[in-house]
Residue, then its C-alpha position, 0 to 999 in steps of 0.5 A: m351817757h357818760t357818768q363819773s364816779p363820786t369816789i373819783t371826784t373825792d380823790t381828785a379833791v384830796a389830791v389837789s387841796p394839799n398841794a394848794s395848801r402847801g403853795a399858800l404856806r410857802t407864799g405866805s411865809t415868804l411874803l411875811l419874811g420878805g416884808l419884815l426884811a424890807e421893813y428893816v432895810v427901808t427903816s435903816f434910811h429913816a432919820a434916827h440920830e436924835n432921841p425921838n422923845d427930844h422934840d426940839a432936836v428930833f423935829a429939826e432932824y426931821a425937817a432936814s430929812d430929804n427922803w422922809i416921805a419916800v421912806h414912809l411910803g416904803q414902810f407902808a408898802a413893806g407893812l402891807v406885804v407883811i399883812a398879806g403874808i399873815i393873811t395867806l398863812l392864816r388861810a393856808l393853816l385852815r383845817p381842810t375838813t372844816g374850811p374857814a372857821l370863825f376863828t380864822r375870820v376873826a384872825e383875818g379881821a384883826a390883820i385887816l384892822t392892822a393894815s388900816m392902822i398902818a395906813v393911818l400911822q404912815g399918813i400921820d407920820g409920813f405926811t402930817l408930821k413932815h408938814a408940821v416940822d417943816s412949818l416949824a423950821a420956817s416959822p419966824p421967831d415970834m411964831h416959833d412957840a405956836a408952831f412947836h406946839d402944833a408939831e407936838i400935837v401931831r407927834w402925840i397923835e402919832w404916839a396914839a396911832a403907833g400904839y394902836f398899830r402895835v396893839t392890833l399887830g400884837l393881837t394878830v400875831v397872837l391869833l397866828s400863833v394859835a392857828v399854828v398850834r391848831t394844825r400840823k402844817l408848821p412846827r408847833w414849837s414855833a408857835p411860842l415865838a409868835l405868841l411872845a412876839g404878839l404879847a411884846f407888841i401889845a406891851d410895846g404899844i401901850t408904852v408908845g401910847t403913854d410914853g412915846f418912842t422909848g424903845g426898850v426891851p418889848n420893842l426889841v423882843a417883839w421884832a426879834a421873835f417875829i423875824l425868827f418865827a418868819v424864818i422858821a416858817t419859811i424854812a419849814a414851808r419849803s422843806r414841807g414842799r420838797g418832802d411831800r410829792p404829788v400823787g402823780h409823781q409817786p412810784p406806781a406801787d405807792r399810787l396803787s396802794r392808795n386805790 
């Protein structure tokens, strides 16, 4: 009868788990950075010449846009890639001895809530608002004021969705910064960047919900800090992967010293 030593089983688990964690770390950081870059590229095709709070001018610009729906579908897809990267990073940052703790489940829940808000926002902005401004552009003069009011209502609903999207994204990024601090798998000095981005997203969300798309410092700080964090996380994850060799590829002396 064949028996297997419990010690051997434990050693195998220890040897495989770090490799899987490093792979998830690289995958998560790459998805995060790739999603953010994709979001930037897709958004560059967004109609954005007019002041977004000047509804007379911006509604006419939106109505004349031929790629409106395609751009917002692209933004939706890029946003989901960002969320997939965050969730993968959160799981890679788990403490191997404790497994999925309550904190990680809460952070993943916040990320999923953010993905839901992305869907709501892009549904309102990408489809409903486009139909409203197209209807406004085609309305006869005696119906113009009513059609304009309808489009403004949709715009105000978009403000609310965009505000809550930024708040939920900010909360998720703040929790991600805490996860970085709790482990040594990414440089802990990168956590303040994620924290800054998260708090700036929350501040920007409150501003958007109350005053509309004014831009400003919180918006710029949030995206700049988040992109910089993603770059650092990607570089650190890939450097960690090259620096840590699997047990099976270490010199014989190193392998013997582990027995």
